[in-house]
Residue frames relative to the residue before (quaternion, step in Angstrom):
aa qw qx qy qz dx dy dz
M 1.0000 0.0000 0.0000 0.0000 0.00 0.00 0.00
T 0.3734 -0.7514 0.5033 0.2068 3.57 -0.74 1.05
S 0.6117 -0.5491 0.4113 0.3939 3.55 -1.23 0.38
L 0.5988 0.5412 -0.3655 0.4637 3.60 1.11 -0.58
Y 0.6283 0.5358 -0.3233 0.4622 3.58 0.99 -0.85
Q 0.6699 0.4959 -0.2933 0.4683 3.58 0.87 -0.97
A 0.6554 0.5094 -0.3123 0.4620 3.59 0.96 -0.86
M 0.6524 0.5129 -0.3191 0.4578 3.60 0.95 -0.85
L 0.6724 0.4931 -0.3047 0.4604 3.59 0.90 -0.88
S 0.6671 0.4933 -0.3232 0.4551 3.60 0.90 -0.81
Q 0.6347 0.5040 -0.3284 0.4851 3.60 1.05 -0.68
A 0.6479 0.5308 -0.3177 0.4444 3.59 0.97 -0.89
V 0.6106 0.5582 -0.3474 0.4415 3.59 1.03 -0.77
S 0.7264 0.3929 -0.2315 0.5142 3.58 1.06 -0.75
G 0.5680 -0.6409 0.3654 0.3648 3.58 1.28 0.28
Q 0.6173 0.5289 -0.3471 0.4677 3.57 1.19 0.43
M 0.3235 -0.6989 0.5954 0.2289 3.51 -1.38 0.17
L 0.5624 -0.5685 0.4658 0.3790 3.55 -1.21 0.43
S 0.4637 -0.6565 0.5103 0.3061 3.57 -1.10 0.62
L 0.6468 -0.4994 0.4023 0.4129 3.53 -1.28 0.36
R 0.6137 0.5534 -0.3386 0.4500 3.56 1.08 -0.72
D 0.6426 0.5110 -0.3185 0.4738 3.59 1.01 -0.82
V 0.6852 0.4882 -0.2826 0.4608 3.57 0.89 -0.98
S 0.6166 0.5885 -0.3464 0.3918 3.61 1.06 -0.71
Q 0.5684 0.5961 -0.3822 0.4190 3.60 1.24 -0.22
F 0.6857 0.4596 -0.2653 0.4982 3.57 1.31 -0.23
S 0.5128 -0.6434 0.4786 0.3066 3.56 -1.16 0.65
A 0.6627 -0.4811 0.3871 0.4237 3.54 -1.31 0.25
A 0.6433 0.5223 -0.3247 0.4561 3.60 0.99 -0.79
E 0.6522 0.4997 -0.3172 0.4736 3.61 1.00 -0.77
I 0.6304 0.5168 -0.3290 0.4768 3.58 1.05 -0.74
R 0.6324 0.5328 -0.3254 0.4586 3.60 0.98 -0.88
Q 0.6826 0.4879 -0.2924 0.4588 3.57 0.82 -0.97
T 0.6534 0.5080 -0.3132 0.4657 3.57 0.98 -0.83
M 0.6208 0.5247 -0.3448 0.4695 3.60 1.02 -0.73
A 0.6441 0.5129 -0.3211 0.4679 3.59 0.95 -0.84
D 0.6508 0.5102 -0.3111 0.4683 3.59 0.98 -0.84
L 0.6498 0.5181 -0.3143 0.4588 3.59 0.99 -0.83
V 0.6392 0.5041 -0.3261 0.4806 3.58 1.00 -0.79
A 0.6412 0.5273 -0.3251 0.4528 3.59 0.95 -0.86
A 0.7071 0.4209 -0.2445 0.5129 3.58 1.13 -0.66
N 0.4498 -0.7149 0.4169 0.3359 3.58 1.36 0.19
R 0.4389 0.6482 -0.4851 0.3897 3.58 1.02 0.84
I 0.0431 -0.8511 0.5228 -0.0206 3.54 0.71 1.19
D 0.6051 0.5688 -0.3565 0.4280 3.59 1.04 -0.74
L 0.6949 0.4520 -0.2715 0.4889 3.58 0.90 -0.91
A 0.6153 0.5382 -0.3464 0.4602 3.59 1.06 -0.72
N 0.6411 0.5172 -0.3239 0.4653 3.60 1.01 -0.79
A 0.6476 0.5110 -0.3166 0.4682 3.58 0.95 -0.86
L 0.6750 0.4837 -0.2921 0.4745 3.57 0.96 -0.85
A 0.5983 0.5524 -0.3576 0.4572 3.60 1.09 -0.66
A 0.6544 0.5078 -0.3131 0.4647 3.58 0.92 -0.90
A 0.6558 0.4980 -0.3111 0.4745 3.58 0.95 -0.86
G 0.6606 0.5219 -0.3014 0.4477 3.57 0.93 -0.92
Q 0.6570 0.5032 -0.3069 0.4700 3.58 1.00 -0.84
S 0.6409 0.5198 -0.3172 0.4674 3.56 1.09 -0.70
L 0.7225 0.4471 -0.2401 0.4695 3.57 0.94 -0.93
Y 0.8116 0.1337 -0.0104 0.5686 3.57 0.96 -0.93
P 0.0442 -0.8741 0.4821 0.0393 3.61 0.67 1.08
E 0.7549 0.3452 -0.2141 0.5149 3.63 1.13 -0.40
S 0.4059 0.7161 -0.4742 0.3124 3.58 1.23 0.34
E 0.4476 -0.6849 0.5074 0.2702 3.56 -0.81 1.02
D 0.6070 0.5635 -0.3507 0.4371 3.60 1.04 -0.77
I 0.7090 0.4581 -0.2597 0.4691 3.56 0.80 -1.04
L 0.6549 0.5104 -0.3204 0.4560 3.61 0.90 -0.88
A 0.6784 0.5003 -0.3000 0.4466 3.59 0.87 -0.94
I 0.7074 0.4448 -0.2824 0.4712 3.60 0.78 -0.94
S 0.6220 0.5304 -0.3464 0.4602 3.60 1.07 -0.65
A 0.6281 0.5226 -0.3284 0.4739 3.58 1.06 -0.75
L 0.6654 0.4947 -0.3061 0.4677 3.58 0.91 -0.89
L 0.6270 0.5288 -0.3320 0.4659 3.58 1.00 -0.79
A 0.6543 0.4993 -0.3087 0.4768 3.59 0.96 -0.85
E 0.6375 0.5240 -0.3308 0.4578 3.60 0.99 -0.78
I 0.6151 0.5502 -0.3439 0.4479 3.59 0.96 -0.83
Q 0.7378 0.4045 -0.2070 0.4992 3.56 1.03 -0.88
Q 0.3946 -0.7341 0.4506 0.3198 3.58 1.35 0.01
D 0.3618 0.6747 -0.5278 0.3678 3.55 1.05 0.90
W 0.1493 -0.8652 0.4744 0.0635 3.52 0.44 1.32
T 0.6175 0.5539 -0.3543 0.4316 3.60 1.02 -0.70
T 0.6791 0.4654 -0.2856 0.4906 3.58 0.89 -0.91
A 0.6306 0.5332 -0.3351 0.4536 3.58 0.97 -0.83
E 0.6504 0.5051 -0.3182 0.4695 3.59 0.93 -0.88
D 0.6461 0.5277 -0.3180 0.4504 3.58 0.90 -0.91
M 0.6832 0.4810 -0.2860 0.4691 3.60 0.85 -0.96
L 0.6803 0.4897 -0.2952 0.4585 3.59 0.93 -0.86
R 0.6343 0.5069 -0.3402 0.4744 3.61 1.01 -0.70
K 0.6321 0.5088 -0.3270 0.4845 3.60 1.04 -0.74
L 0.6373 0.5269 -0.3245 0.4592 3.58 1.03 -0.80
V 0.6446 0.5041 -0.3165 0.4797 3.60 0.95 -0.87
D 0.6529 0.5061 -0.3142 0.4679 3.59 0.94 -0.85
T 0.6645 0.5043 -0.2981 0.4639 3.58 0.96 -0.89
Q 0.7083 0.4523 -0.2620 0.4744 3.58 0.91 -0.90
G 0.2125 -0.8041 0.5277 0.1727 3.59 1.13 -0.58
A 0.8424 -0.0962 0.1027 0.5201 3.55 -0.92 -0.96
A 0.6512 0.5212 -0.3118 0.4550 3.60 1.22 -0.37
A 0.3549 0.7309 -0.5084 0.2852 3.62 1.26 0.13
T 0.3729 -0.7715 0.4825 0.1814 3.54 -0.76 1.10
P 0.6328 -0.5020 0.4093 0.4243 3.60 -1.21 0.32
F 0.6013 0.5731 -0.3452 0.4368 3.58 1.09 -0.76
T 0.6578 0.4956 -0.3020 0.4801 3.60 0.92 -0.90
W 0.6579 0.5114 -0.3089 0.4585 3.58 0.89 -0.92
R 0.6585 0.5149 -0.3169 0.4481 3.59 0.93 -0.89
H 0.6387 0.5142 -0.3345 0.4646 3.58 1.00 -0.73
L 0.6505 0.5072 -0.3224 0.4643 3.58 0.94 -0.83
I 0.6360 0.5164 -0.3225 0.4741 3.60 0.96 -0.82
R 0.6549 0.5195 -0.3108 0.4523 3.60 0.92 -0.91
V 0.6549 0.5104 -0.3119 0.4619 3.57 0.93 -0.90
L 0.6523 0.4972 -0.3203 0.4740 3.61 0.96 -0.78
R 0.6216 0.5178 -0.3410 0.4788 3.59 1.04 -0.68
C 0.6570 0.5149 -0.3114 0.4542 3.59 0.97 -0.84
Q 0.6680 0.4588 -0.2906 0.5087 3.57 1.23 -0.44
C 0.4309 -0.7108 0.4439 0.3347 3.59 1.33 0.14
E 0.4619 0.6460 -0.4531 0.4051 3.54 0.95 1.02
P 0.0194 -0.8508 0.5246 0.0223 3.62 0.58 1.07
G 0.6063 0.5556 -0.3636 0.4376 3.62 1.07 -0.59
K 0.6666 0.4726 -0.2901 0.4980 3.58 0.95 -0.89
A 0.6329 0.5306 -0.3315 0.4562 3.59 1.00 -0.82
L 0.6383 0.5180 -0.3244 0.4679 3.59 1.02 -0.78
Q 0.6316 0.5254 -0.3355 0.4610 3.61 0.97 -0.80
V 0.6665 0.4820 -0.2970 0.4850 3.57 0.95 -0.88
A 0.6305 0.5284 -0.3364 0.4583 3.60 1.00 -0.76
Q 0.6168 0.5305 -0.3426 0.4698 3.60 1.08 -0.70
Q 0.6439 0.5042 -0.3158 0.4811 3.59 0.97 -0.84
A 0.6553 0.5214 -0.3045 0.4539 3.56 0.95 -0.91
M 0.6559 0.5083 -0.3060 0.4666 3.57 0.99 -0.83
A 0.6164 0.5349 -0.3454 0.4633 3.58 1.07 -0.70
A 0.7036 0.4573 -0.2579 0.4789 3.57 1.04 -0.80
H 0.8038 0.1300 -0.0253 0.5799 3.60 1.07 -0.78
P 0.0539 -0.8714 0.4867 0.0297 3.60 0.61 1.13
T 0.7240 0.4338 -0.2653 0.4662 3.62 1.11 -0.40
D 0.4769 0.6682 -0.4536 0.3468 3.61 1.23 0.03
P 0.3716 -0.7737 0.4639 0.2196 3.62 -0.44 1.17
T 0.6439 0.5197 -0.3377 0.4485 3.62 1.00 -0.69
L 0.6493 0.4932 -0.3164 0.4848 3.58 0.99 -0.78
R 0.6315 0.5300 -0.3327 0.4578 3.58 1.00 -0.79
D 0.6503 0.5082 -0.3139 0.4693 3.59 0.94 -0.88
E 0.6491 0.5178 -0.3073 0.4649 3.57 0.98 -0.90
Y 0.6439 0.5254 -0.3091 0.4624 3.57 0.97 -0.91
L 0.6860 0.4816 -0.2900 0.4620 3.59 0.84 -0.95
A 0.6429 0.5170 -0.3209 0.4651 3.59 1.00 -0.80
L 0.6706 0.4841 -0.2997 0.4755 3.58 0.97 -0.82
Q 0.6051 0.5479 -0.3512 0.4586 3.58 1.04 -0.74
E 0.6584 0.5009 -0.2927 0.4794 3.57 0.96 -0.92
L 0.6591 0.5222 -0.3066 0.4459 3.57 0.89 -0.94
V 0.6976 0.4702 -0.2751 0.4654 3.57 0.82 -0.99
S 0.6794 0.4998 -0.3040 0.4428 3.61 0.96 -0.79
T 0.7221 0.4277 -0.2550 0.4803 3.61 1.14 -0.52
Q 0.4802 0.6619 -0.4537 0.3541 3.58 1.23 -0.05
V 0.3546 -0.7152 0.5660 0.2059 3.51 -1.01 0.90
P 0.3977 -0.7176 0.5050 0.2681 3.60 -0.67 1.00
V 0.4569 -0.6646 0.5211 0.2792 3.55 -1.08 0.75
A 0.3846 -0.7329 0.5148 0.2232 3.56 -0.73 1.09
A 0.4958 -0.6265 0.5090 0.3204 3.52 -1.11 0.74
P 0.5439 -0.6235 0.4357 0.3544 3.59 -0.99 0.74
A 0.4637 -0.6686 0.5058 0.2866 3.52 -1.00 0.84
H 0.4163 -0.6972 0.5215 0.2620 3.57 -0.99 0.83
M 0.3703 -0.7195 0.5433 0.2235 3.52 -0.95 0.88
H 0.2531 -0.7810 0.5575 0.1236 3.55 -0.94 0.89
């Protein structure tokens, strides 16, 4: 159990939250680990508070972006998850991993956005052309998008 975790729990018991100044004494990696520990202890409320603090203190930290995206996914907050994952891809640039790309594709699918998911899968394939999971995802999305029946515009009544 990290000292940040212990501090957060002791503050929570008294009905308070740690200040941003208190949290700023910890590294992004320590915040990430504490968020993971809080989720494991089913303290999603505290993990969310720590995610907000971490994003404020370390807005371009891969650790904070990745764990915040996972936290949003756990809560099925697809909009936040997409935002965090897109920031993570932007931050990682050419070093964005297949794992990151797959999460972004999954989040777009969960938002019922197969067209956007296909666009992201194309980007992912350009970056990782030999990744079999990304290739399978790309092919499945291509099939899905090509078989979708377009919704007809309503006929105007005369």
